[in-house]
C-alpha positions in Angstrom: -60.0 154.2 79.6 -58.4 154.3 76.1 -55.0 152.7 75.7 -51.9 154.7 75.2 -51.9 153.6 71.6 -55.1 155.5 71.1 -53.3 158.8 71.7 -51.6 160.3 68.6 -48.1 161.6 68.9 -48.1 165.4 69.2 -46.0 167.3 66.6 -45.7 170.9 67.7 -45.7 173.6 65.0 -42.2 174.9 64.5 -43.4 178.4 63.7 -45.5 178.5 66.9 -42.4 177.6 68.9 -40.4 180.3 67.3 -43.1 182.9 67.9 -43.3 181.9 71.6 -39.5 182.2 71.9 -39.5 185.6 70.3 -42.2 186.8 72.7 -40.0 185.8 75.5 -36.7 187.1 74.1 -38.0 190.5 73.0 -38.0 191.8 76.5 -34.3 191.0 77.3 -33.4 192.4 73.9 -35.3 195.6 74.6 -33.7 195.8 78.0 -30.3 195.3 76.5 -31.0 198.1 74.0 -32.1 200.5 76.7 -29.1 199.6 78.9 -26.8 200.4 75.9 -28.5 203.8 75.4 -28.0 204.6 79.1 -24.3 203.8 78.9 -23.8 205.7 75.7 -25.5 208.8 77.2 -23.3 208.4 80.3 -20.2 208.1 78.2 -21.0 211.2 76.2 -21.6 213.2 79.4 -18.3 212.0 80.8 -16.5 213.0 77.7 -18.0 216.5 77.6 -17.1 216.9 81.3 -13.5 215.8 80.6 -13.1 218.1 77.7 -14.5 221.0 79.7 -12.2 220.2 82.6 -9.1 220.1 80.3 -10.1 223.3 78.6 -10.5 225.0 82.0 -7.2 223.9 83.4 -5.3 224.8 80.1 -6.8 228.2 80.0 -5.9 228.8 83.7 -2.4 227.6 83.2 -1.8 229.8 80.2 -3.3 232.8 82.0 -1.1 232.2 85.1 2.0 231.8 82.9 1.2 234.9 80.9 0.5 237.0 84.0 3.6 235.7 85.9 5.8 236.5 82.8 4.6 240.1 82.8 5.3 240.5 86.6 8.6 238.8 86.2 9.6 241.1 83.3 8.8 244.2 85.5 10.8 242.9 88.4 13.8 242.0 86.2 13.6 245.4 84.5 13.6 247.1 87.9 16.7 245.2 88.9 18.3 246.0 85.5 17.6 249.7 85.9 19.4 249.6 89.3 22.4 247.9 87.7 22.5 250.5 84.8 22.1 253.4 87.3 25.0 252.1 89.5 27.1 251.6 86.4 26.5 255.1 85.2 27.2 256.7 88.6 30.4 254.6 89.0 31.8 255.5 85.6 31.1 259.2 86.1 34.0 260.6 88.2 31.9 263.5 89.4 29.2 261.4 91.1 30.2 259.7 94.3 28.9 256.2 94.9 28.0 255.1 98.5 25.4 252.3 98.6 25.0 252.3 102.3 24.1 255.9 102.3 21.8 255.5 99.3 20.0 252.7 101.1 19.7 254.9 104.2 18.1 257.7 102.0 15.6 255.2 100.6 17.0 255.1 97.1 16.8 251.2 97.1 13.6 249.3 97.7 12.7 248.5 101.3 12.6 244.8 100.5 15.0 242.7 102.5 15.3 240.3 99.5 17.3 242.7 97.2 20.9 243.8 97.7 23.5 245.8 95.7 27.3 245.7 95.6 30.2 247.1 93.6 33.5 245.3 93.2 36.7 247.0 91.8 38.9 245.6 89.0 40.7 243.4 91.6 37.5 241.9 92.8 37.5 243.7 96.2 34.2 245.0 97.6 34.0 248.7 97.3 30.5 249.5 98.6 27.4 247.5 99.5 23.8 247.8 100.8 24.7 245.1 103.2 26.3 246.3 106.4 29.4 244.2 106.7 32.9 245.0 107.8 34.4 241.9 106.4 36.7 242.3 103.3 35.3 240.3 100.4 37.0 239.4 97.1 35.1 237.8 94.2 37.9 237.8 91.6 37.5 234.0 91.4 33.8 234.1 90.8 32.5 232.9 87.4 30.5 236.0 86.7 33.6 238.3 87.6 35.8 236.3 85.2 33.1 236.5 82.6 32.8 240.3 82.7 36.6 240.7 82.8 36.7 238.8 79.5 33.7 240.3 77.8 33.4 244.0 77.3 29.9 244.3 76.0 27.9 241.5 77.4 25.2 243.5 79.1 23.3 242.2 82.0 24.3 238.7 83.2 21.8 236.6 85.3 23.4 233.7 87.3 21.5 230.7 88.8 21.0 230.7 92.6 24.1 229.9 94.6 25.3 230.5 98.2 26.0 234.2 99.1 29.4 235.3 100.6 27.5 237.8 102.7 24.5 235.7 103.7 23.9 232.1 104.8 21.4 231.4 102.0 21.4 231.2 98.2 20.9 234.3 96.0 20.3 235.2 92.3 23.0 237.5 90.9 22.4 240.3 88.3 25.8 241.7 87.2 27.2 244.3 84.7 30.7 245.3 83.7 32.3 248.5 84.9 34.7 250.3 82.4 37.3 253.0 82.8 37.2 256.0 80.4 39.6 254.1 78.1 37.2 251.2 78.0 39.3 248.9 80.2 37.9 246.7 82.9 37.1 248.6 86.1 35.0 246.1 88.1 31.5 244.7 88.4 28.2 246.1 89.6 26.4 243.3 91.5 22.7 243.3 92.3 21.4 240.2 94.0 17.9 239.0 95.0 16.8 236.0 97.1 14.7 233.5 95.0 11.5 234.3 97.0 11.8 237.9 95.7 10.8 236.7 92.2 7.7 234.9 93.4 6.7 237.2 96.2 3.6 238.4 94.5 2.3 234.9 93.4 0.3 234.0 96.5 -2.8 232.9 94.6 -1.2 232.1 91.2 -1.0 228.3 92.1 -4.2 227.5 93.9 -3.8 223.7 94.1 -1.8 221.9 96.7 0.5 220.5 94.1 0.4 223.4 91.5 3.4 225.7 91.0 4.8 228.8 89.3 8.5 229.2 88.7 11.1 231.3 86.9 13.9 229.6 85.0 16.7 230.6 82.8 16.1 229.9 79.2 18.9 227.4 79.4 17.0 225.4 82.1 18.3 226.2 85.6 15.7 227.1 88.2 15.7 230.6 89.7 12.6 230.6 92.0 9.5 228.6 92.5 6.2 228.8 94.4 4.3 225.5 95.1 0.7 225.9 96.1 0.4 227.4 99.6 3.7 225.8 100.8 6.8 227.5 102.0 9.4 229.0 99.8 11.9 226.2 100.4 9.7 223.4 99.1 11.8 221.1 96.9 11.9 221.6 93.2 9.6 219.3 91.3 11.6 218.7 88.0 14.1 215.9 88.3 16.1 217.5 85.4 16.2 221.1 84.1 13.6 221.3 81.3 14.1 223.2 78.0 11.3 225.0 76.2 12.0 225.5 72.5 9.2 227.9 71.6 8.6 231.4 73.1 5.4 230.2 74.7 3.3 227.0 74.9 1.6 224.4 77.0 2.3 220.7 77.4 1.4 217.7 79.5 4.5 216.6 81.5 4.5 212.9 82.5 4.8 211.9 86.1 8.3 210.4 85.8 9.7 213.9 85.2 8.8 215.1 88.8 10.1 214.0 92.1 6.6 213.5 93.6 5.5 211.3 90.7 2.6 213.5 89.6 1.8 214.4 86.0 1.2 218.1 85.3 0.0 220.5 82.7 2.8 223.0 82.3 2.4 226.4 80.5 5.4 228.6 79.7 6.2 232.0 78.3 9.7 233.4 77.6 10.6 237.0 78.4 11.5 238.7 75.2 14.3 241.1 76.5 15.7 238.7 79.1 16.8 235.0 78.9 14.1 233.9 81.3 11.0 231.6 81.2 7.9 232.0 83.4 6.2 228.6 84.1 2.8 227.6 85.5 2.3 223.9 86.4 -1.1 222.4 87.4 -1.4 218.8 88.8 -3.6 216.8 86.5 -4.9 214.7 89.3 -6.0 217.7 91.3 -7.3 219.6 88.3 -9.3 216.6 87.0 -10.7 215.7 90.5 -14.1 217.4 89.9 -14.3 215.6 86.6 -13.6 212.2 88.3 -16.2 212.8 90.9 -18.8 213.6 88.3 -17.7 210.6 86.2 -18.2 208.3 89.3 -21.6 209.8 89.8 -22.5 209.2 86.2 -21.3 205.5 86.4 -23.3 204.9 89.5 -26.4 206.3 88.0 -25.9 204.2 84.8 -25.4 201.1 86.9 -28.6 201.7 88.9 -30.6 202.4 85.8 -29.2 199.3 84.1 -30.1 197.1 87.0 -33.6 198.5 87.1 -34.0 198.0 83.3 -32.5 194.4 83.6 -34.9 193.5 86.4 -37.9 194.8 84.6 -36.9 193.1 81.3 -36.3 189.8 83.1 -39.6 190.0 84.9 -41.4 190.7 81.7 -39.6 187.8 80.0 -40.5 185.5 82.9 -44.2 186.5 82.6 -44.0 185.9 78.8 -42.4 182.5 79.4 -45.0 181.5 81.9 -47.8 182.4 79.5 -46.1 180.5 76.7 -45.6 177.5 79.0 -49.2 177.4 80.0 -50.3 177.4 76.3 -48.5 174.2 75.5 -48.4 172.5 78.9 -50.9 169.8 78.1 -49.2 168.8 74.7 -45.7 168.8 76.1 -46.6 166.8 79.2 -48.1 164.0 77.1 -45.2 164.0 74.7 -42.6 164.1 77.5 -44.3 161.2 79.3 -44.3 159.1 76.1 -40.6 159.8 75.5 -39.7 159.1 79.1 -41.6 155.8 79.3 -40.1 154.6 76.0 -36.5 155.4 77.0 -36.7 154.5 80.7 -34.9 151.6 82.3 -38.2 150.6 83.9 -41.0 148.7 82.3 -44.5 150.4 82.7 -47.7 148.4 82.3 -51.3 149.8 82.3 -53.5 146.9 83.4 -57.3 147.0 83.3 -59.5 144.5 85.3 -62.1 142.6 83.3 -65.3 142.2 85.2 -68.2 139.8 84.7 -71.9 140.6 84.7 -72.0 140.3 88.5 -69.1 142.9 88.8 -66.5 140.4 89.9 -63.0 140.5 88.4 -62.4 137.5 86.2 -59.3 138.5 84.4 -56.9 141.4 83.6 -56.0 142.9 80.2 -52.8 144.9 79.3 -54.0 148.2 77.8 -50.6 149.8 77.3 -46.9 149.5 78.0 -43.6 151.0 77.0 -40.9 149.4 74.9 -38.8 148.5 78.0 -41.8 146.6 79.4 -41.9 144.5 76.2 -38.1 144.0 76.3 -38.2 142.5 79.8 -40.6 139.8 78.5 -38.7 139.2 75.2 -41.5 140.4 72.9 -42.5 143.5 71.1 -44.9 146.1 72.4 -47.5 145.3 69.7 -47.5 141.6 70.8 -48.2 142.6 74.4 -51.0 145.2 73.9 -54.4 143.6 74.5 -53.0 140.5 76.1 -54.9 139.0 79.0 -53.3 137.7 82.1 -55.0 134.3 81.6 -53.1 133.9 78.3 -49.7 134.2 79.9 -47.2 131.3 79.8 -45.9 129.3 81.6 -48.6 128.4 84.0 -46.8 129.4 87.2 -46.1 132.9 85.8 -49.7 133.3 84.8 -50.9 132.3 88.3 -48.4 134.6 89.9 -49.5 137.6 87.8 -53.2 137.0 88.4 -52.6 136.7 92.2 -50.5 139.8 92.2 -53.0 141.8 90.3 -55.9 140.7 92.5 -53.9 141.5 95.7 -53.0 145.0 94.3 -56.6 145.7 93.4 -57.6 144.8 96.9 -54.8 146.6 98.8 -54.2 149.5 96.5 -50.4 149.4 96.6 -47.7 146.6 96.5 -43.9 147.1 96.4 -41.3 144.3 96.6 -38.1 142.9 95.2 -38.3 139.5 93.6 -35.6 136.9 92.7 -36.7 135.7 89.3 -37.0 132.0 88.6 -34.9 130.7 85.8 -38.1 129.4 84.1 -39.7 132.9 84.2 -40.1 134.8 80.9 -38.7 137.9 82.6 -35.2 138.6 81.4 -33.6 139.5 84.7 -32.2 137.8 87.8 -33.7 140.3 90.2 -36.5 142.8 89.7 -38.2 145.6 91.6 -42.0 145.6 91.3 -44.4 148.4 92.2 -48.1 148.2 91.4 -50.6 151.0 92.3 -54.3 151.0 91.9 -55.9 153.9 90.0 -59.4 154.8 89.1 -59.0 153.1 85.7 -57.1 150.0 86.8 -53.5 149.1 87.8 -50.2 150.8 87.0 -47.3 148.2 87.2 -43.7 149.2 87.2 -40.9 146.6 86.8 -37.2 147.5 87.0 -34.2 145.2 86.5 -32.0 145.4 89.6 -29.8 142.5 88.8 -26.6 144.6 88.6 -27.3 146.4 91.9 -28.0 143.1 93.6 -24.7 141.6 92.3 -22.9 144.7 93.5 -24.6 144.4 96.8 -23.6 140.8 97.1 -20.0 141.6 96.2 -19.9 144.4 98.8 -21.3 141.9 101.4 -18.6 139.4 100.5 -16.0 142.1 100.8 -17.3 143.2 104.1 -17.6 139.7 105.5 -14.6 137.9 104.1 -10.9 138.3 104.9 -9.1 139.5 101.7 -5.9 137.5 102.4 -7.2 134.1 103.5 -10.7 134.3 102.0 -12.1 133.2 105.3 -15.1 134.9 107.0 -13.9 137.9 109.0 -14.7 139.5 112.4 -17.6 141.4 110.9 -19.2 138.2 109.6 -18.7 136.5 113.0 -20.4 139.4 114.8 -23.5 138.6 112.8 -23.3 134.9 112.6 -22.4 134.0 116.2 -25.4 135.5 118.0 -27.7 133.7 115.6 -25.7 130.4 116.1 -26.1 130.9 119.9 -29.8 131.4 119.5 -30.1 128.2 117.5 -28.0 126.2 120.0 -30.3 127.3 122.8 -33.2 125.6 120.9 -31.6 122.1 120.7 -29.6 119.7 122.9 -25.8 119.5 122.8 -23.2 122.2 122.8 -21.8 125.0 120.7 -18.0 125.3 120.9 -15.8 128.3 120.2 -12.1 127.7 119.6 -9.9 130.9 119.8 -6.6 130.2 118.0 -3.4 132.2 118.2 -0.3 131.3 116.2 2.7 131.1 118.5 6.0 132.6 117.3 4.3 134.0 114.2 6.0 137.4 114.8 9.4 135.8 114.3 8.4 134.9 110.7 7.3 138.4 110.0 10.4 139.9 111.6 13.0 137.6 110.0 11.5 136.7 106.6 9.2 139.7 106.0 5.5 140.3 105.8 5.1 138.6 102.5 6.3 135.4 104.0 4.0 136.0 107.0 1.1 136.4 104.7 2.0 133.2 102.8 2.1 131.3 106.1 -1.3 132.7 107.2 -2.8 131.5 103.9 -1.4 128.0 104.4 -2.5 128.0 108.1 -6.1 128.9 107.0 -6.1 126.0 104.6 -5.0 123.6 107.3 -7.7 124.9 109.7 -10.4 124.3 107.1 -9.2 120.8 106.5 -9.1 120.1 110.2 -12.8 120.7 110.8 -16.1 119.5 109.5 -17.8 121.0 106.4 -20.5 122.3 108.7 -18.1 124.1 111.0 -16.8 127.6 110.4 -13.3 129.0 110.4 -12.9 132.8 110.9 -9.9 135.0 110.8 -10.2 137.8 113.4 -7.1 139.6 112.2 -3.3 139.2 112.5 -2.5 135.6 113.5 -5.8 135.1 115.4 -8.5 132.7 114.2 -11.8 131.4 115.6 -13.4 128.0 114.8 -17.1 127.7 115.5 -18.3 124.1 116.1 -22.0 124.7 115.5 -23.3 121.4 116.9 -21.3 119.2 119.3 -22.9 116.2 121.0 -20.0 115.4 123.4 -17.1 117.5 124.7 -14.6 114.9 123.7 -15.4 115.8 120.0 -14.2 119.3 120.8 -10.9 118.0 122.3 -10.4 115.8 119.2 -10.8 118.8 116.9 -8.4 120.9 119.0 -5.8 118.2 118.9 -6.1 117.9 115.2 -5.6 121.6 114.8 -2.6 121.7 117.1 -1.0 118.9 115.1 -1.8 120.4 111.7 -0.3 123.8 112.6 2.8 122.3 114.2 4.0 120.8 110.9 6.8 122.9 109.3 5.6 125.4 106.6 7.3 125.5 103.2 7.5 129.1 102.2 9.1 130.8 99.2 11.6 132.4 101.6 12.7 129.0 103.0 11.5 125.7 104.4 11.4 124.4 108.0 9.4 127.4 109.3 7.5 126.3 112.3 4.8 127.8 114.5 2.4 126.4 117.0 -1.2 126.9 117.8 -2.4 127.9 121.3 -6.2 127.3 121.5 -8.7 128.5 124.1 -12.1 126.7 124.2 -15.4 128.0 125.5 -18.7 126.0 125.4 -22.3 127.1 125.2 -24.1 127.1 127.6 -21.6 126.2 130.2 -19.2 129.2 129.7 -21.5 131.9 128.5 -25.0 132.7 127.4 -24.2 135.1 124.6 -21.7 135.5 121.8 -19.7 138.2 123.4 -19.1 136.3 126.6 -18.2 133.1 124.8 -15.6 134.9 122.6 -14.1 136.7 125.6 -13.8 133.4 127.6 -12.3 131.6 124.7 -9.7 134.4 124.5 -9.0 134.0 128.2 -8.5 130.2 127.8 -6.1 130.8 124.9 -3.9 132.9 127.2 -4.0 130.0 129.7 -2.8 127.7 126.9 0.1 130.0 126.1 1.0 130.3 129.8 1.0 126.5 130.0 3.7 126.2 127.4 2.1 127.1 124.0 1.2 124.6 121.3 -1.7 123.2 123.2 -5.3 123.8 124.0 -7.1 124.8 127.2 -10.8 124.9 128.3 -12.1 128.0 130.0 -12.5 127.9 133.8 -13.6 130.8 136.0 -10.3 131.2 137.7 -8.6 131.8 134.3 -10.0 135.4 134.2 -7.9 136.2 137.3 -4.9 134.6 135.7 -5.4 136.7 132.5 -5.6 139.9 134.6 -2.3 139.0 136.4 -0.6 138.3 133.0 -1.8 141.6 131.5 -0.5 143.3 134.6 2.8 141.6 134.3 3.0 142.6 130.6 2.4 146.3 131.4 4.9 146.2 134.3 7.5 144.5 132.1 7.2 147.2 129.4 7.7 149.8 132.0 10.7 147.9 133.4 12.4 147.9 130.0 11.8 151.6 129.7 13.2 152.3 133.2 15.9 149.6 133.1 14.9 147.7 136.2 17.1 144.8 135.4 20.3 143.6 137.1 22.7 140.8 136.0 23.9 138.0 138.3 26.8 135.7 137.5 27.2 131.9 138.1 30.7 130.5 137.7 31.7 127.4 135.7 34.5 125.4 137.1 37.0 123.2 135.3 36.9 119.6 136.7 40.6 119.1 136.3 41.8 122.5 137.7 39.1 123.4 140.2 39.4 127.0 139.0 36.8 129.3 137.4 36.9 128.8 133.7 33.9 131.0 132.7 30.6 132.3 134.1 27.0 132.6 132.9 25.2 136.0 133.0 21.7 135.6 134.3 19.3 138.5 134.2 17.1 139.4 137.2 14.1 141.8 137.3 14.3 144.1 140.3 10.6 144.7 140.4 9.3 147.4 142.7 7.1 146.0 145.6 7.9 142.5 144.4 11.7 142.1 145.0 13.9 140.1 142.7 12.1 138.2 139.9 13.8 135.3 138.2 13.7 134.7 134.4 11.3 131.8 134.6 8.6 134.3 135.6 9.0 136.9 132.8 11.1 135.6 129.9 8.2 133.9 128.2 6.1 137.1 128.6 8.9 139.2 127.1 9.0 136.9 124.1 5.3 137.0 123.6 5.0 140.8 123.7 8.2 141.5 121.6 10.4 142.8 124.4 13.0 140.0 124.3 15.3 141.8 121.8 15.6 145.2 123.6 15.9 143.3 126.9 18.7 141.1 125.5 20.6 144.1 124.1 20.3 145.7 127.6 21.9 142.5 129.2 24.7 142.5 126.6 25.6 146.1 127.3 25.6 145.5 131.1 27.9 142.5 130.7 30.4 144.3 128.5 30.4 147.3 130.9 30.9 145.0 133.9 33.9 143.2 132.2 35.4 146.6 131.5 35.0 147.6 135.1 36.6 144.3 136.4 39.4 144.9 133.9 40.0 148.3 135.3 40.1 146.9 138.8 42.8 144.5 137.8 40.9 141.2 138.2 41.9 138.1 136.2 39.1 138.0 133.7 37.3 134.9 132.4 34.8 134.6 129.6 31.1 135.4 130.3 28.4 133.5 128.4 25.2 135.4 127.5 21.9 133.7 126.8 20.5 134.7 123.4 16.8 134.2 122.5 16.0 132.8 119.0 14.1 136.1 118.4 17.4 138.0 118.9 19.1 135.7 116.5 16.4 136.0 113.9 16.3 139.8 114.2 19.6 139.9 112.2 21.1 142.6 114.5 22.8 140.5 117.2 26.3 140.3 115.8 26.4 144.0 114.9 25.2 145.0 118.4 27.7 142.7 120.1 30.6 144.1 118.1 29.5 147.7 118.8 29.3 147.0 122.6 32.7 145.3 122.7 34.3 148.2 120.8 32.6 150.8 123.0 33.8 149.1 126.3 37.1 147.8 125.0 36.3 144.1 125.4 38.0 141.4 123.3 35.8 138.7 121.7 37.6 135.9 123.8 35.7 137.2 126.8 32.2 136.8 125.3 30.4 133.5 124.7 26.9 133.1 123.4 24.4 130.5 124.7 21.8 129.4 122.2 18.9 127.0 122.2 19.0 123.8 120.1 16.1 125.1 118.0 18.0 128.3 117.2 21.2 126.4 116.1 19.4 123.9 113.8 17.4 126.7 112.2 18.6 126.9 108.5 17.0 130.2 107.6 19.2 132.7 105.8 19.1 135.3 108.6 20.1 132.8 111.3 22.8 131.2 109.1 24.3 134.7 108.5 24.2 135.7 112.1 25.9 132.5 113.3 28.6 133.0 110.7 29.1 136.6 111.8 29.4 135.6 115.5 32.1 133.1 114.5 33.9 135.6 112.4 34.1 137.9 115.5 35.8 135.1 117.4 32.9 134.5 119.8 32.4 130.9 121.1 28.9 129.4 120.5 27.3 127.1 123.1 24.1 125.0 123.2 22.2 125.6 126.5 20.0 122.8 128.0 21.2 120.2 125.6 18.9 117.2 125.3 15.6 119.0 125.8 15.2 120.4 122.3 14.8 119.1 118.8 18.3 117.7 118.3 19.5 114.3 119.4 22.9 112.7 119.9 22.6 111.3 116.4 22.5 114.9 115.1 25.3 116.1 117.4 27.9 116.1 114.6 25.8 118.6 112.6 25.9 121.2 115.4 28.7 123.7 114.7 29.3 124.8 118.3 32.1 124.9 120.8 30.4 123.9 124.1 27.5 121.7 125.1 25.7 122.6 128.4 23.9 119.4 129.3 20.5 119.9 130.8 20.2 119.5 134.6 17.7 116.6 134.1 20.6 114.5 132.9 22.7 115.6 135.9 19.9 114.6 138.3 19.7 111.2 136.6 23.3 110.5 137.6 22.3 109.7 141.2 19.2 107.7 140.2 20.9 104.6 138.7 23.3 103.3 136.1 21.1 104.3 133.2 21.7 108.0 133.8 25.4 107.4 133.9 25.3 105.5 130.6 23.3 108.3 128.9 25.7 111.0 130.2 28.7 108.9 129.2 27.3 108.6 125.7 27.0 112.4 125.4 30.6 112.7 126.7 31.9 110.2 124.1 30.2 111.9 121.2 31.3 115.3 122.3 34.9 114.2 122.9 35.1 112.7 119.4 33.8 116.1 118.0 36.2 118.1 120.2 33.3 119.8 122.0 33.6 120.9 125.6 30.9 119.5 127.9 29.4 121.5 130.8 27.2 119.7 133.3 24.4 122.0 134.5 22.6 121.9 137.8 25.2 120.0 139.8 23.8 120.1 143.4 25.5 117.3 145.3 29.0 115.9 146.0 27.8 112.6 144.7 26.9 114.1 141.3 30.3 115.8 141.3 32.2 112.6 141.9 30.2 110.7 139.1 31.0 113.5 136.7 34.7 113.3 137.6 34.7 109.6 136.8 33.0 110.4 133.4 35.8 113.0 132.7 33.3 115.9 132.3 35.1 119.1 131.3 33.3 121.7 133.4 30.4 121.9 135.9 28.0 124.6 137.0 25.6 124.5 139.9 24.9 125.2 143.5 27.6 122.7 144.7 30.1 125.3 143.6 28.1 128.6 143.8 24.7 129.9 143.0 24.3 133.0 140.8 25.6 136.0 142.7 25.8 139.7 142.2 28.7 141.3 140.3 30.3 142.4 143.6 30.2 138.9 145.1 31.4 137.5 141.8 34.5 139.7 142.0 35.3 138.1 145.4 34.9 134.6 143.9 37.3 135.6 141.1 40.0 136.4 143.7 39.9 132.8 145.1 42.5 130.4 143.8 40.2 127.3 143.7 36.5 126.7 143.9 36.9 122.9 143.9 39.6 121.0 145.9 40.4 117.3 146.5 39.5 115.8 149.9 42.0 113.9 152.0 41.4 110.7 150.0 43.0 110.7 146.6 40.9 111.1 143.4 37.9 112.8 144.9 36.9 116.5 144.5 35.0 118.5 147.0 33.7 122.1 147.1 36.0 124.6 148.8 
């Protein structure tokens, strides 16, 4: 097979190309010419039809106006003859005038539309063709006044106006009557109804909107006939028209008529009378036949145009196909050459070289495109004719020989190859496709380095957490099943540590999400430093992480890693929003194969164990045991029930009094919330407060307790009881929410409670928190006049050495110290030290959990300020607390001096 270089480039003749295009374009051009002729012919026909229609309607309008003017002139002349005859008879003293008798003898027309009257010089009716016995006087009428003034005016025609004899309008024709001396003697009056003037025009206006009408030359309408409509059809003209010439025809625009129709109006004036005969034809109706013919002509032209267009396009398509076939071979070869030279793929035509025995010894490159040479860093001329055995380096030569032999054997090979840095190919990744043909092999090589880099970037984006840069849940879903399969093939364990950051929500709620993200990044860094390089740290989402210990020989190694993580996370975090931010890590651990045979089970069991760690007090780790699943179900059930309890307000408040050691009276009381859970009875805080904090319900629950306490104090106040302060336990989350002081102030104002009746009990950790929100809230509570107390003192982060730093009013010493009072002198010394420090700082001390008289007496000797415990009273309902408030003393001295005893 000859190489591609053996084929000369094809230069098509420019003249031949033009001739072929002309052969194709002549048909559309011819079609366009024929279509133009069709539309020109249609336009000429439409124009002839329009002119003919206009000529016809103009002729008809002029004819009707002319005919109606002659009829109108005859009718007016008849009426005028009647007025002249009556005038003559009246002015002749010999001839008597009696119109009723004349009508009876048939002297007047039989038409009911024409009437005659004579009025004397005073305007009184003298005689009439209308039978009426009413006396009528017209001396105030315009026409009567006109004839009285004018002696020689002749016939006067007045526009239609209401008749004094009839209940409809009439047209008046009047003449002056004179005495022999020429003085005014009255008026002869002939009237007609408007239909009289158009009574003979039944077919004059054939169209539905055509009309004939009679008007005074000055414009007012006398009578009108509209098509076949009744006589009383409304007048069309909006304003009285004027016609300057004796006769004529004009197109009146639509805005001149009430019905909005343009008309062709012909007119002719009566020579001897001041009247105009009009004939109006609706242009829309008159031109309707023309419009129908025009539509028909357009439709025919459209059909003929489409037919011509289809035929011309079909002819052009046939011509184009013929031209295409004539140059198909030349263009195909030229296009292939251009495509291969400009393509992003390298094309190689490889021919096998056989020995005398027919075996393939080598391969020779017969042809290639420019891109193929670029991929190897040489020119096309340097490649052509090159043998595979001449390629360098040696590993590339061997690879190409092996690939070519395999392709020759199989017929087709397709793969993607990561290119060795030592390879002459200028790419990191290539796609290869080699196909056997009758002449040899066709090899295609395409550089896919950019696509692979993008694919790798997308894989990293899909498998890595964008915030912490740790692997994410998607990565774990792929990695963990494979890790479990590997662990099944070797001795030892695979451990899964499910980590949740305790109290992380507080950081988000108080410092904002930016601070939360900063803490998560630092926590991820601590986790990576706490495990081996071969272990994997994964962020599942939120504040949840997973550590995969891929190979563990002994379980003690897992515990050591878990302890390291707990310690690392427990150290305070330094954030941009403030220092001293502390969270803990609760860790659940599951082991393969003990706790599950697949990735999903191991992850689920580690999650269950994590909840067990939280339930055990947080900041610790727990291994999975079978019974933990039941515990998790119970906890989830409790969470759901607690959410419903907050929504339904299933909580009540009990009160436990505090008693002054010196007075024996109630000095204050502590509000303690209880959950009145359906089907379970009264549930104490120890069983649900931790859960409420974990699921974010502690703030709404705390606000509910505050409102109940303020409402109860208002009720006791209304009942006239002597009120004492009530202390309310406040969670650190409530304090960090930044809304506690505002809510307390609103409740006190709503229920009318003074700040002296409210005390707030805080944990030691909340008081020593130096964050901006907590500091502002504590200051706001003090500004309201509310006392601050530390609850369970001695169990938190503070110590007696730090007591002077706590800006509080009351210390409630934890009951563990109270119990120690009866266990030996050491307990008394410790409690006495607390008392001494508090006394020096002017802080009131309350002993919690006082259960026995022995403890009571020791506290008396230590000069403790107040006590709280069952020795006085347990926490009771609001009703029972009201009864205790009525008592004078809750502690009283026994018979022996110096000893207190419960009442």
